[in-house]
C-alpha positions as CSV (number, residue, x, y, z in Angstrom):
1,X,29.6,5.8,-27.1
2,X,29.1,8.5,-29.8
3,X,27.0,6.0,-31.9
4,X,24.8,5.2,-28.8
5,X,24.1,8.9,-28.1
6,X,23.3,9.5,-31.8
7,X,20.9,6.6,-31.9
8,X,19.2,7.7,-28.7
9,X,18.9,11.3,-29.9
10,X,17.5,10.0,-33.2
11,X,15.0,7.8,-31.5
12,X,13.7,10.7,-29.4
13,X,13.5,13.0,-32.4
14,X,11.3,10.4,-34.2
15,X,9.0,9.9,-31.2
16,X,5.6,11.5,-31.9
17,X,5.1,14.7,-30.1
18,X,2.0,13.4,-28.2
19,X,4.2,10.5,-26.9
20,X,6.9,12.9,-25.7
21,X,4.3,15.0,-23.9
22,X,2.7,11.9,-22.4
23,X,6.1,10.7,-21.1
24,X,6.6,14.1,-19.4
25,X,3.1,14.2,-18.0
26,X,3.1,10.6,-16.6
27,X,6.4,11.4,-14.9
28,X,4.7,14.4,-13.2
29,X,1.7,12.3,-12.3
30,X,3.9,9.6,-10.8
31,X,5.6,12.1,-8.6
32,X,2.4,13.9,-7.7
33,X,0.1,11.0,-6.8
34,X,1.1,10.9,-3.1
35,X,2.3,14.5,-2.8
36,X,-0.1,17.0,-4.5
37,X,-3.8,16.8,-5.5
38,X,-3.3,19.9,-7.6
39,X,-0.5,18.5,-9.7
40,X,-2.3,15.1,-9.9
41,X,-5.3,16.8,-11.5
42,X,-3.1,18.9,-13.8
43,X,-1.3,15.8,-15.0
44,X,-4.5,13.8,-15.5
45,X,-5.9,16.7,-17.5
46,X,-2.7,16.8,-19.7
47,X,-3.1,13.0,-20.4
48,X,-6.8,13.4,-21.3
49,X,-5.9,16.1,-23.7
50,X,-3.2,13.9,-25.3
51,X,-5.4,10.9,-25.5
52,X,-7.2,11.7,-28.8
53,X,-3.9,12.0,-30.6
54,X,-2.8,8.7,-29.1
55,X,-6.0,7.0,-30.3
56,X,-5.6,8.4,-33.8
57,X,-2.0,7.1,-33.9
58,X,-3.2,3.8,-32.5
59,X,-5.8,3.4,-35.3
60,X,-3.5,4.7,-38.0
61,X,-0.8,2.2,-37.2
62,X,-3.5,-0.5,-37.2
63,X,-2.8,-1.7,-33.7
64,X,-5.4,-4.0,-32.1
65,X,-6.6,-4.6,-28.5
66,X,-6.5,-8.2,-27.5
67,X,-9.8,-9.9,-26.8
68,X,-9.2,-10.3,-23.1
69,X,-8.2,-6.6,-22.9
70,X,-11.4,-5.7,-24.9
71,X,-13.5,-7.5,-22.3
72,X,-11.7,-5.8,-19.5
73,X,-12.3,-2.3,-21.0
74,X,-15.9,-3.3,-21.8
75,X,-16.5,-4.2,-18.1
76,X,-15.0,-0.9,-17.0
77,X,-17.4,1.0,-19.4
78,X,-20.3,-1.1,-18.2
79,X,-19.6,-0.2,-14.6
80,X,-19.4,3.5,-15.5
81,X,-22.7,3.4,-17.4
82,X,-24.3,1.4,-14.5
83,X,-23.2,4.1,-12.0
84,X,-25.0,6.8,-14.0
85,X,-28.1,4.6,-14.3
86,X,-28.3,4.0,-10.6
87,X,-28.3,7.7,-9.8
88,X,-30.9,8.4,-12.6
89,X,-33.1,5.6,-11.2
90,X,-32.8,7.2,-7.8
91,X,-34.5,10.3,-9.2
92,X,-31.6,12.5,-10.2
93,X,-31.0,14.2,-13.5
94,X,-28.6,12.9,-16.1
95,X,-26.3,15.9,-15.6
96,X,-26.1,15.3,-11.8
97,X,-25.4,11.6,-12.4
98,X,-22.6,12.5,-14.9
99,X,-21.1,14.9,-12.4
100,X,-21.1,12.2,-9.7
101,X,-19.5,9.8,-12.1
102,X,-16.6,12.2,-12.5
103,X,-16.3,12.5,-8.8
104,X,-16.5,8.8,-7.7
105,X,-15.7,6.8,-10.8
106,X,-13.4,9.0,-12.9
107,X,-10.4,6.7,-12.2
108,X,-12.3,3.8,-13.9
109,X,-13.3,5.9,-16.8
110,X,-9.8,7.2,-17.4
111,X,-8.6,3.7,-17.9
112,X,-10.5,3.5,-21.1
113,X,-9.7,7.1,-22.2
114,X,-5.9,6.7,-21.6
115,X,-5.4,3.1,-22.8
116,X,-3.9,4.1,-26.1
117,X,-1.3,6.3,-24.4
118,X,-0.1,3.5,-22.1
119,X,0.1,0.9,-25.0
120,X,3.5,2.5,-25.6
121,X,5.8,0.6,-23.2
122,X,8.1,3.6,-22.8
123,X,5.2,5.6,-21.4
124,X,4.2,2.8,-19.1
125,X,7.7,2.2,-17.8
126,X,8.2,5.9,-17.0
127,X,4.9,5.9,-15.1
128,X,5.9,2.9,-13.1
129,X,9.4,4.1,-12.2
130,X,8.2,7.7,-11.5
131,X,5.8,6.3,-8.8
132,X,8.2,3.7,-7.6
133,X,11.1,6.1,-7.1
134,X,8.8,8.7,-5.5
135,X,7.6,6.2,-3.0
136,X,11.1,5.0,-2.3
137,X,12.4,8.5,-1.8
138,X,9.6,9.6,0.5
139,X,9.8,6.3,2.5
140,X,13.5,6.6,2.9
141,X,13.4,10.2,4.1
142,X,10.7,9.3,6.6
143,X,12.8,6.4,7.8
144,X,16.0,8.3,8.3
145,X,14.2,11.3,10.0
146,X,12.7,8.8,12.4
147,X,15.9,7.0,13.1
148,X,17.8,10.2,13.7
149,X,15.1,11.5,16.1
150,X,13.9,14.3,13.9
151,X,10.3,13.2,14.2
152,X,8.2,10.9,16.3
153,X,7.9,7.3,15.3
154,X,4.9,6.6,13.2
155,X,4.6,10.2,12.0
156,X,5.2,11.5,8.5
157,X,7.6,14.3,7.7
158,X,5.4,15.8,5.0
159,X,2.5,16.4,7.4
160,X,4.1,19.1,9.6
161,X,6.7,20.6,7.3
162,X,5.2,20.5,3.8
163,X,1.5,20.4,4.8
164,X,1.0,17.3,2.8
165,X,-1.2,14.7,4.5
166,X,-1.4,12.1,1.8
167,X,1.8,10.2,2.6
168,X,0.1,7.8,5.0
169,X,-1.8,6.5,2.0
170,X,1.5,5.5,0.5
171,X,2.2,2.9,3.3
172,X,-0.4,0.4,2.0
173,X,-0.8,-1.3,-1.3
174,X,1.7,1.1,-3.0
175,X,4.8,0.5,-0.9
176,X,4.0,-3.2,-0.3
177,X,3.3,-3.7,-4.0
178,X,6.6,-2.2,-5.1
179,X,8.4,-4.5,-2.6
180,X,7.0,-7.5,-4.4
181,X,7.6,-6.2,-7.9
182,X,11.2,-5.4,-7.0
183,X,11.5,-8.8,-5.4
184,X,10.2,-10.4,-8.6
185,X,12.7,-8.5,-10.7
186,X,15.4,-9.9,-8.4
187,X,14.1,-13.5,-8.9
188,X,14.0,-13.0,-12.7
189,X,17.4,-11.4,-12.8
190,X,19.5,-12.2,-9.8
191,X,22.4,-10.1,-11.1
192,X,20.5,-7.0,-10.0
193,X,21.5,-7.9,-6.5
194,X,21.8,-4.8,-4.3
195,X,20.2,-2.5,-6.9
196,X,16.8,-4.0,-5.9
197,X,17.9,-5.4,-2.6
198,X,18.6,-2.1,-1.1
199,X,15.4,-0.4,-2.1
200,X,13.4,-3.4,-0.8
201,X,15.2,-3.1,2.5
202,X,14.5,0.6,2.8
203,X,10.8,0.2,2.0
204,X,10.3,-2.6,4.5
205,X,12.3,-0.9,7.2
206,X,10.3,2.3,6.6
207,X,7.1,0.4,6.9
208,X,8.1,-1.3,10.2
209,X,10.0,1.5,11.9
210,X,8.5,4.8,10.5
211,X,4.8,4.1,9.8
212,X,1.8,3.4,11.9
213,X,-0.3,2.1,8.9
214,X,-1.6,-1.3,10.1
215,X,-2.8,-2.0,6.6
216,X,0.7,-2.2,5.4
217,X,1.7,-4.8,7.9
218,X,-1.2,-7.0,7.1
219,X,-0.7,-6.6,3.3
220,X,3.0,-7.5,3.5
221,X,2.2,-10.7,5.5
222,X,-0.7,-11.8,3.3
223,X,1.1,-10.8,0.1
224,X,4.2,-12.7,1.0
225,X,2.2,-15.9,1.1
226,X,0.7,-15.4,-2.3
227,X,4.0,-14.3,-3.8
228,X,5.6,-17.5,-2.6
229,X,2.8,-19.5,-4.2
230,X,3.1,-17.7,-7.5
231,X,6.8,-18.5,-7.5
232,X,6.5,-22.0,-6.0
233,X,8.5,-23.7,-8.8
234,X,11.5,-21.5,-8.0
235,X,11.3,-21.6,-4.2
236,X,11.1,-25.4,-4.0
237,X,14.4,-25.9,-5.7
238,X,18.1,-25.1,-5.2
239,X,19.3,-21.9,-3.7
240,X,15.9,-20.2,-3.8
241,X,14.8,-22.2,-0.8
242,X,17.5,-20.3,1.2
243,X,16.3,-17.0,-0.2
244,X,12.8,-17.8,1.0
245,X,14.1,-18.6,4.5
246,X,16.3,-15.5,4.7
247,X,13.5,-13.2,3.5
248,X,11.0,-14.7,6.1
249,X,13.6,-14.4,8.8
250,X,14.5,-10.8,7.9
251,X,10.8,-9.8,8.0
252,X,10.2,-11.5,11.4
253,X,13.2,-9.7,12.9
254,X,12.2,-6.4,11.4
255,X,8.6,-6.7,12.7
256,X,9.6,-8.0,16.2
257,X,12.1,-5.2,16.7
258,X,9.5,-2.5,16.0
259,X,7.7,-1.0,19.0
260,X,5.2,0.7,16.7
261,X,4.2,-2.5,15.0
262,X,3.6,-4.1,18.4
263,X,1.6,-1.1,19.7
264,X,-0.5,-0.6,16.7
265,X,-1.5,-4.3,16.3
266,X,-2.1,-4.6,20.1
267,X,-4.3,-1.5,19.9
268,X,-6.3,-3.0,17.0
269,X,-6.9,-6.2,19.0
270,X,-8.0,-4.2,22.1
271,X,-10.5,-2.2,20.0
272,X,-12.0,-5.3,18.4
273,X,-12.5,-6.9,21.8
274,X,-13.9,-3.7,23.3
275,X,-16.3,-3.3,20.4
276,X,-17.6,-6.9,20.6
277,X,-18.2,-6.4,24.4
278,X,-20.3,-3.3,23.8
279,X,-24.1,-3.1,23.6
280,X,-25.6,-2.0,20.3
281,X,-26.2,1.5,21.8
282,X,-22.6,1.8,22.9
283,X,-21.3,0.7,19.5
284,X,-23.0,3.5,17.8
285,X,-20.9,6.1,19.6
286,X,-17.7,4.1,19.4
287,X,-14.6,5.9,18.1
288,X,-11.1,4.7,17.3
289,X,-9.9,3.6,13.9
290,X,-10.9,0.0,14.2
291,X,-14.0,0.4,16.3
292,X,-15.5,3.0,14.1
293,X,-14.8,1.0,10.9
294,X,-16.6,-2.0,12.5
295,X,-19.6,0.3,13.2
296,X,-19.4,1.7,9.6
297,X,-20.0,-1.9,8.5
298,X,-23.0,-2.3,10.7
299,X,-24.5,1.0,9.6
300,X,-24.0,0.5,5.9
301,X,-25.5,-3.0,6.2
302,X,-28.6,-1.4,7.5
303,X,-28.6,0.9,4.5
304,X,-28.3,-2.1,2.2
305,X,-31.1,-4.0,3.9
306,X,-33.5,-1.1,3.2
307,X,-32.4,-0.7,-0.4
308,X,-33.1,-2.5,-3.7
309,X,-30.5,-5.2,-3.6
310,X,-30.2,-5.3,-7.4
311,X,-29.6,-1.7,-8.2
312,X,-28.7,0.0,-4.8
313,X,-29.6,3.5,-3.8
314,X,-27.2,5.4,-6.0
315,X,-24.1,7.2,-4.7
316,X,-25.9,10.5,-4.5
317,X,-28.3,9.2,-2.0
318,X,-25.7,7.4,0.2
319,X,-24.9,10.2,2.6
320,X,-28.5,10.9,3.5
321,X,-29.4,7.2,3.8
322,X,-26.2,6.6,5.8
323,X,-27.1,9.3,8.3
324,X,-30.7,8.1,8.6
325,X,-29.5,4.6,9.4
326,X,-27.1,5.9,12.0
327,X,-29.8,8.0,13.6
328,X,-32.2,5.0,13.7
329,X,-29.4,3.0,15.5
330,X,-29.1,5.7,18.2
331,X,-26.4,8.1,17.0
332,X,-27.3,11.7,17.8
333,X,-26.4,14.5,15.3
334,X,-23.9,17.0,16.6
335,X,-22.1,14.6,18.9
336,X,-18.4,13.8,18.8
337,X,-19.1,10.4,17.3
338,X,-21.3,12.0,14.6
339,X,-18.4,14.2,13.5
340,X,-16.1,11.2,13.1
341,X,-18.3,9.5,10.5
342,X,-17.4,9.8,6.8
343,X,-20.9,10.0,5.4
344,X,-19.9,9.4,1.8
345,X,-17.4,6.6,2.3
346,X,-18.0,3.6,4.6
347,X,-14.3,2.5,4.3
348,X,-15.2,-0.8,2.7
349,X,-15.4,-0.6,-1.1
350,X,-17.3,-3.9,-1.4
351,X,-20.1,-2.6,0.8
352,X,-19.9,0.8,-0.9
353,X,-20.5,-0.8,-4.3
354,X,-23.3,-3.0,-3.0
355,X,-25.1,-0.1,-1.2
356,X,-24.8,2.4,-4.1
357,X,-24.9,0.1,-7.2
358,X,-26.5,-3.1,-5.9
359,X,-25.6,-6.7,-6.8
360,X,-25.2,-5.8,-10.5
361,X,-22.6,-3.1,-9.7
362,X,-20.7,-5.2,-7.2
363,X,-20.6,-8.1,-9.8
364,X,-19.2,-5.7,-12.4
365,X,-16.7,-4.4,-10.0
366,X,-15.4,-7.8,-9.1
367,X,-15.4,-8.9,-12.7
368,X,-13.2,-6.0,-13.7
369,X,-10.4,-7.1,-11.3
370,X,-10.8,-10.7,-12.2
371,X,-10.5,-9.9,-15.8
372,X,-7.5,-7.7,-15.1
373,X,-5.7,-10.7,-13.7
374,X,-6.7,-12.8,-16.8
375,X,-5.2,-10.1,-19.0
376,X,-2.0,-10.0,-16.9
377,X,-1.7,-13.8,-16.9
378,X,-1.6,-13.8,-20.6
379,X,1.5,-11.6,-20.7
380,X,4.8,-13.2,-21.5
381,X,6.7,-10.8,-19.2
382,X,6.9,-12.6,-15.9
383,X,7.5,-9.4,-13.8
384,X,4.5,-7.8,-15.5
385,X,2.3,-10.8,-15.0
386,X,3.0,-11.6,-11.4
387,X,3.4,-7.9,-10.5
388,X,-0.1,-7.0,-11.6
389,X,-1.6,-10.1,-9.8
390,X,0.1,-9.0,-6.6
391,X,-1.1,-5.4,-6.9
392,X,-4.7,-6.6,-7.5
393,X,-4.5,-9.0,-4.6
394,X,-3.2,-6.2,-2.3
395,X,-5.9,-3.8,-3.6
396,X,-8.8,-6.3,-3.1
397,X,-7.6,-7.0,0.5
398,X,-7.1,-3.4,1.4
399,X,-10.5,-2.3,0.3
400,X,-12.1,-4.4,3.1
401,X,-11.1,-1.5,5.5
402,X,-10.7,1.4,3.0
403,X,-12.3,2.8,-0.2
404,X,-9.6,3.0,-2.9
405,X,-11.0,3.8,-6.3
406,X,-13.2,6.6,-4.9
407,X,-10.2,8.0,-3.0
408,X,-7.9,10.6,-4.6
409,X,-4.5,9.1,-3.9
410,X,-5.1,5.4,-4.0
411,X,-7.6,5.7,-6.9
412,X,-5.1,7.5,-9.2
413,X,-2.3,5.1,-8.1
414,X,-4.5,2.1,-9.0
415,X,-5.3,3.8,-12.3
416,X,-1.6,4.1,-13.1
417,X,-0.8,0.6,-12.1
418,X,-3.6,-1.0,-14.2
419,X,-2.7,1.0,-17.3
420,X,1.1,0.5,-16.9
421,X,0.8,-3.3,-16.4
422,X,-2.1,-4.1,-18.7
423,X,-1.9,-1.8,-21.7
424,X,1.6,-2.6,-23.1
425,X,2.2,-6.1,-24.5
426,X,5.4,-6.2,-22.5
427,X,6.3,-3.8,-19.8
428,X,9.9,-5.1,-19.9
429,X,11.1,-3.7,-16.6
430,X,14.0,-6.0,-16.4
431,X,15.3,-6.2,-19.9
432,X,14.4,-2.8,-21.4
433,X,18.0,-1.5,-21.6
434,X,19.9,-4.8,-22.1
435,X,21.5,-5.9,-25.3
436,X,19.7,-8.7,-27.2
437,X,22.3,-11.3,-26.2
438,X,21.7,-10.6,-22.5
439,X,18.0,-10.7,-23.0
440,X,18.3,-14.1,-24.6
441,X,20.4,-15.4,-21.7
442,X,17.8,-14.1,-19.1
443,X,14.9,-15.6,-21.1
444,X,16.7,-19.0,-21.2
């Protein structure tokens, strides 16, 4: 025991100062992503300040970036440059275009800036576990407060008590993604048993019983199908077939026993049918989470039709063009429906990219995430490989009804996940603290 403590202390003392600072800051960032915009910005600033020292160390130790990762970073840089170009081509100055880049695309740019920090697997693991544990704690508190009648079902304890309104954002790709990563860890190392089984149960129960986020329900269902396909060799043999059956049965029972799941999905179906039955004039003034998103799509499509398809209109011109299209479709300024529109965010990131950056920008955007999956698929760490593919799939599905990378919470969460899963050669979530003998057994 004394020898272990001495070795650990020695390892910490030999860790470069910028790495020690980075580990502390990513821990703060992981806890702040879904709780505090102020601390999120402070943590990101701290990482940006530490990045030059990480790059100097990266070059000094003659580390290299793999070709697939270089292409990934090159695509990210290309999209950032193209974002500036579209706003300059729209008639704005270079300074205004750069300012807009920092507003809408900073999470992409920070991937390149912070890459050298997250190459260190210890930093990446701390970032992952900080966010994962924060999501688990918040979801568990919300679940128990709902079960004990301390708050209404579907509400979030942080909204009324802590004046934090970002927790609902957590019940999407973040919570569902962690469910699948923990499940993958369980598959790779079954001896983890209740240590991952209990967190998975808490996350899923919180989603079904204490959240009204429909996105989470859909992502869990769709993600389960992909996760089974990615692990097909395991699930089609031996005891794992029973695992699959039990998991599916538990999910069905959980969803069927939740009134809020029934009510929210029924409400969505009603809104879709009502919207389809409306005249074009009635649709313009439609409100409701689903109806207004459907109208967002119709409105932004009109913007796209009137723009240059190749380069778009630039993100700086989107609010004005969006409003003009809505007015032409019959929406009157100053009405209740007008106040419900988000004029800078059509809640569909594919259409946002096409409208603001054209076909070129959308192609670059899609190529970034396709290349991220290629980089992940080249990893030898199975949890890291499948975990990243799952997160990307959930992200790409969720942006059909939300904008993520231009959003404060989801954008910084995706930034952390991409860096933690792609930058280190091996994230080693399962075997990081195991003796070499145990690692060899697991590998075999």
